[in-house]
C-alpha atoms as a printed R data frame, in Angstrom:
    type eleno elety resid chain resno       x       y       z
1   ATOM     1    CA   MET     A     1 146.400 122.638  40.023
2   ATOM     2    CA   LYS     A     2 144.876 119.928  39.649
3   ATOM     3    CA   SER     A     3 146.675 118.504  43.348
4   ATOM     4    CA   GLN     A     4 145.424 121.843  45.018
5   ATOM     5    CA   ARG     A     5 142.048 120.713  43.947
6   ATOM     6    CA   GLY     A     6 142.303 117.655  44.888
7   ATOM     7    CA   ALA     A     7 143.774 118.340  48.367
8   ATOM     8    CA   ILE     A     8 140.809 120.745  49.162
9   ATOM     9    CA   GLN     A     9 138.572 117.931  47.661
10  ATOM    10    CA   LEU     A    10 140.212 115.353  50.396
11  ATOM    11    CA   SER     A    11 140.051 117.965  53.152
12  ATOM    12    CA   MET     A    12 135.707 118.792  52.835
13  ATOM    13    CA   SER     A    13 135.110 114.919  52.682
14  ATOM    14    CA   THR     A    14 137.340 114.602  56.135
15  ATOM    15    CA   ILE     A    15 135.868 117.504  57.596
16  ATOM    16    CA   ILE     A    16 132.545 115.991  56.326
17  ATOM    17    CA   VAL     A    17 132.841 112.678  57.469
18  ATOM    18    CA   VAL     A    18 134.307 113.888  61.161
19  ATOM    19    CA   VAL     A    19 131.572 116.733  61.796
20  ATOM    20    CA   LEU     A    20 128.992 113.427  60.629
21  ATOM    21    CA   GLY     A    21 131.000 111.088  63.227
22  ATOM    22    CA   VAL     A    22 130.537 113.439  66.111
23  ATOM    23    CA   THR     A    23 126.986 114.339  65.431
24  ATOM    24    CA   LEU     A    24 126.315 110.567  65.026
25  ATOM    25    CA   LEU     A    25 128.824 109.976  68.213
26  ATOM    26    CA   ILE     A    26 126.818 112.910  70.595
27  ATOM    27    CA   LEU     A    27 123.163 111.547  69.374
28  ATOM    28    CA   GLY     A    28 124.506 108.218  70.862
29  ATOM    29    CA   LEU     A    29 125.135 109.295  73.763
30  ATOM    30    CA   VAL     A    30 122.516 111.507  74.192
31  ATOM    31    CA   PHE     A    31 120.304 108.552  73.664
32  ATOM    32    CA   ILE     A    32 122.382 106.190  75.639
33  ATOM    33    CA   ARG     A    33 121.681 108.538  78.826
34  ATOM    34    CA   SER     A    34 118.223 108.946  78.678
35  ATOM    35    CA   LEU     A    35 118.216 105.140  78.466
36  ATOM    36    CA   MET     A    36 120.120 104.947  81.274
37  ATOM    37    CA   GLY     A    37 118.001 107.607  83.034
38  ATOM    38    CA   GLY     A    38 114.922 105.628  82.759
39  ATOM    39    CA   LEU     A    39 115.918 102.435  83.598
40  ATOM    40    CA   GLY     A    40 117.350 104.568  86.721
41  ATOM    41    CA   ASP     A    41 113.430 105.936  87.563
42  ATOM    42    CA   VAL     A    42 112.589 102.144  87.307
43  ATOM    43    CA   SER     A    43 114.885 100.910  89.601
44  ATOM    44    CA   LYS     A    44 114.381 103.490  92.367
45  ATOM    45    CA   THR     A    45 110.574 102.463  91.649
46  ATOM    46    CA   THR     A    46 111.335  98.856  91.981
47  ATOM    47    CA   MET     A    47 113.756  99.666  95.619
48  ATOM    48    CA   ASP     A    48 110.624 101.422  97.002
49  ATOM    49    CA   GLN     A    49 108.465  99.170  96.395
50  ATOM    50    CA   ALA     A    50 110.591  96.176  97.643
51  ATOM    51    CA   LYS     A    51 111.746  98.767 100.349
52  ATOM    52    CA   SER     A    52 107.924  98.834 101.778
53  ATOM    53    CA   MET     A    53 107.277  95.117 101.479
54  ATOM    54    CA   LEU     A    54 110.425  93.633 103.338
55  ATOM    55    CA   GLY     A    55 111.562  96.600 105.513
56  ATOM    56    CA   GLY     A    56 107.726  97.293 106.940
57  ATOM    57    CA   LEU     A    57 106.665  95.791 110.327
58  ATOM    58    CA   GLU     A    58 108.973  93.099 111.165
59  ATOM    59    CA   ASP     A    59 107.210  92.771 114.787
60  ATOM    60    CA   PRO     A    60 104.026  93.876 114.765
61  ATOM    61    CA   ASN     A    61 101.746  95.155 117.684
62  ATOM    62    CA   ARG     A    62  98.192  95.168 116.996
63  ATOM    63    CA   PHE     A    63  95.540  92.068 115.793
64  ATOM    64    CA   LEU     A    64  95.502  93.219 112.325
65  ATOM    65    CA   THR     A    65  98.172  95.939 110.513
66  ATOM    66    CA   VAL     A    66  98.121  96.343 106.365
67  ATOM    67    CA   SER     A    67 101.634  97.588 105.247
68  ATOM    68    CA   PRO     A    68 101.671  99.832 103.998
69  ATOM    69    CA   SER     A    69  98.481 101.838 104.785
70  ATOM    70    CA   GLN     A    70  98.558 103.580 101.656
71  ATOM    71    CA   ILE     A    71 100.017 103.290  97.903
72  ATOM    72    CA   GLU     A    72 100.154 104.518  94.372
73  ATOM    73    CA   ILE     A    73  99.764 102.428  91.638
74  ATOM    74    CA   GLU     A    74  99.527 103.339  87.797
75  ATOM    75    CA   GLN     A    75  96.079 102.960  85.231
76  ATOM    76    CA   GLY     A    76  96.266  99.420  84.806
77  ATOM    77    CA   GLY     A    77  98.902  98.829  87.206
78  ATOM    78    CA   ASP     A    78  99.214  96.854  90.504
79  ATOM    79    CA   ALA     A    79 100.683  96.731  93.891
80  ATOM    80    CA   ALA     A    80 101.430  94.188  96.538
81  ATOM    81    CA   ILE     A    81 101.162  95.198  99.775
82  ATOM    82    CA   LYS     A    82 100.640  92.996 103.483
83  ATOM    83    CA   VAL     A    83  98.254  91.953 105.228
84  ATOM    84    CA   ILE     A    84  99.431  91.013 109.110
85  ATOM    85    CA   ILE     A    85  97.427  89.278 111.937
86  ATOM    86    CA   LEU     A    86  98.946  89.191 115.280
87  ATOM    87    CA   ASN     A    87  97.372  86.596 117.855
88  ATOM    88    CA   GLN     A    88  98.194  87.939 121.163
89  ATOM    89    CA   ASP     A    89  95.637  85.595 122.797
90  ATOM    90    CA   ARG     A    90  96.495  82.304 125.015
91  ATOM    91    CA   GLU     A    91  94.590  80.321 122.599
92  ATOM    92    CA   THR     A    92  95.303  79.443 118.680
93  ATOM    93    CA   LEU     A    93  93.119  81.313 116.507
94  ATOM    94    CA   LYS     A    94  91.209  80.174 113.414
95  ATOM    95    CA   VAL     A    95  90.765  83.410 110.946
96  ATOM    96    CA   GLN     A    96  89.965  84.308 107.345
97  ATOM    97    CA   ALA     A    97  90.519  87.635 105.971
98  ATOM    98    CA   LYS     A    98  88.133  88.953 103.163
99  ATOM    99    CA   THR     A    99  88.681  92.291 101.330
100 ATOM   100    CA   ALA     A   100  86.694  94.631  99.067
101 ATOM   101    CA   PRO     A   101  86.763  97.838  97.266
102 ATOM   102    CA   VAL     A   102  85.769 100.372  99.651
103 ATOM   103    CA   LYS     A   103  83.753 102.221  97.225
104 ATOM   104    CA   SER     A   104  81.015  99.765  96.205
105 ATOM   105    CA   ASP     A   105  80.908 100.755  92.785
106 ATOM   106    CA   ASP     A   106  84.182 100.895  92.081
107 ATOM   107    CA   LYS     A   107  84.393  98.179  89.450
108 ATOM   108    CA   ASP     A   108  88.033  98.963  87.843
109 ATOM   109    CA   ILE     A   109  89.939  98.352  91.406
110 ATOM   110    CA   GLU     A   110  90.366  94.625  92.338
111 ATOM   111    CA   CYS     A   111  91.492  93.632  95.772
112 ATOM   112    CA   ILE     A   112  92.921  89.511  95.960
113 ATOM   113    CA   PHE     A   113  94.434  87.554  98.336
114 ATOM   114    CA   PHE     A   114  97.480  85.632  96.513
115 ATOM   115    CA   ASP     A   115  96.853  82.368  98.497
116 ATOM   116    CA   THR     A   116  93.550  82.080  96.674
117 ATOM   117    CA   ALA     A   117  93.556  84.349  94.198
118 ATOM   118    CA   SER     A   118  90.198  85.729  95.072
119 ATOM   119    CA   ALA     A   119  88.999  87.910  97.480
120 ATOM   120    CA   THR     A   120  88.877  85.491 100.741
121 ATOM   121    CA   SER     A   121  91.791  84.012 101.936
122 ATOM   122    CA   GLU     A   122  92.058  80.219 103.156
123 ATOM   123    CA   ASN     A   123  91.854  79.894 106.491
124 ATOM   124    CA   TYR     A   124  95.014  80.096 109.080
125 ATOM   125    CA   GLU     A   125  95.633  78.988 112.750
126 ATOM   126    CA   ILE     A   126  97.878  81.194 114.426
127 ATOM   127    CA   GLY     A   127  99.417  79.885 117.448
128 ATOM   128    CA   SER     A   128  99.604  82.488 121.065
129 ATOM   129    CA   GLY     A   129 102.393  85.349 119.624
130 ATOM   130    CA   LYS     A   130 102.779  84.149 116.493
131 ATOM   131    CA   TYR     A   131 101.445  86.442 113.081
132 ATOM   132    CA   GLU     A   132 100.719  85.379 110.130
133 ATOM   133    CA   ILE     A   133 101.386  87.687 106.159
134 ATOM   134    CA   ILE     A   134  99.046  87.387 103.730
135 ATOM   135    CA   PRO     A   135 100.158  89.320 100.593
136 ATOM   136    CA   LEU     A   136  97.377  90.998  98.743
137 ATOM   137    CA   LEU     A   137  96.973  92.251  95.190
138 ATOM   138    CA   ILE     A   138  96.016  95.629  94.489
139 ATOM   139    CA   ALA     A   139  95.245  96.012  90.940
140 ATOM   140    CA   ASP     A   140  93.430  98.730  88.522
141 ATOM   141    CA   SER     A   141  91.756  97.665  85.102
142 ATOM   142    CA   GLU     A   142  92.677 101.133  83.028
143 ATOM   143    CA   GLY     A   143  89.776 103.088  85.703
144 ATOM   144    CA   PRO     A   144  89.937 106.814  86.064
145 ATOM   145    CA   ILE     A   145  92.473 108.635  88.205
146 ATOM   146    CA   ARG     A   146  91.042 108.624  91.555
147 ATOM   147    CA   THR     A   147  91.462 107.546  95.239
148 ATOM   148    CA   SER     A   148  90.568 103.714  96.127
149 ATOM   149    CA   GLY     A   149  91.253 101.891  98.519
150 ATOM   150    CA   CYS     A   150  90.560  98.267  99.946
151 ATOM   151    CA   LYS     A   151  89.210  97.375 102.872
152 ATOM   152    CA   VAL     A   152  90.113  94.056 104.927
153 ATOM   153    CA   GLU     A   153  88.364  92.193 107.306
154 ATOM   154    CA   ILE     A   154  89.761  89.370 109.511
155 ATOM   155    CA   LEU     A   155  86.791  86.985 110.446
156 ATOM   156    CA   GLY     A   156  87.455  84.658 113.781
157 ATOM   157    CA   GLY     A   157  89.771  87.625 115.618
158 ATOM   158    CA   PRO     A   158  89.189  87.941 119.420
159 ATOM   159    CA   ALA     A   159  86.418  89.711 120.830
160 ATOM   160    CA   GLY     A   160  86.993  93.412 121.285
161 ATOM   161    CA   GLU     A   161  89.992  93.512 118.855
162 ATOM   162    CA   ASP     A   162  89.677  95.836 115.384
163 ATOM   163    CA   SER     A   163  89.335  93.239 113.043
164 ATOM   164    CA   THR     A   164  88.970  95.933 110.123
165 ATOM   165    CA   GLU     A   165  91.713  98.339 108.170
166 ATOM   166    CA   THR     A   166  91.575 100.069 104.782
167 ATOM   167    CA   ALA     A   167  94.629 100.088 102.296
168 ATOM   168    CA   ILE     A   168  94.289 103.685 101.022
169 ATOM   169    CA   VAL     A   169  95.669 103.296  96.652
170 ATOM   170    CA   ARG     A   170  95.715 106.414  94.487
171 ATOM   171    CA   VAL     A   171  95.542 105.820  91.084
172 ATOM   172    CA   GLU     A   172  97.796 108.133  88.956
173 ATOM   173    CA   ALA     A   173  97.977 108.817  85.297
174 ATOM   174    CA   LYS     A   174 100.883 106.334  83.228
175 ATOM   175    CA   THR     A   175 103.707 107.922  82.728
176 ATOM   176    CA   GLY     A   176 106.475 107.362  80.131
177 ATOM   177    CA   ILE     A   177 106.862 106.849  76.360
178 ATOM   178    CA   PHE     A   178 105.234 103.369  75.695
179 ATOM   179    CA   GLU     A   179 101.455 104.350  76.980
C-alpha cells in the first residue's frame, strides 16, 4: 500500500513540475515575442527615417529644397531633415540659412541647424552648379499634439528665386510602455 501511495505522490509531483515548467516556458516565449515585436517597430521607424535622410534628393533641381517636407515626431521627440541649397547661377553664391517656427506663438517647437546649434546657419559659399546640404533638427519640448512647422529662409540667394520653404511637423502622442 505504501508503494502505491508513494507512486501517486511522485506522479502528482511530476505532473505539477511539468505543468509549472510548461507555463513558465509559455510565459517566457510570450515575453520574448513581445520584446522582439517592439524591437521590430523601433527598427522599422529607424530605417524609415534613415531612408528619408539618405534616399531623398540626390540631385536637387530648385534653389531651395527641404527634404522631407513633412515629418512626424512624438511629444518630446525630435527628427532631422535636410535643407538643400542649389546654385544654378554662373557666379559663386554666399548664402546663410535662417529658420523659425511657423507659428510665432508655438514655444514648444525648436528649429536648429546642426552646424551652429542655433536658428541661423554658418555662411556658405556654393560654387556654380554645386549644392550644399545643411541638416536641420526639429525638436518638440513636450508640447501638445498639433501640426506645426519650421520655416526656412535663405539669405543671399539670386534675385527671382524662391528663397523660403516650410517643413510641416505633426506632433503625435507618445507610444510605448515607458512614457
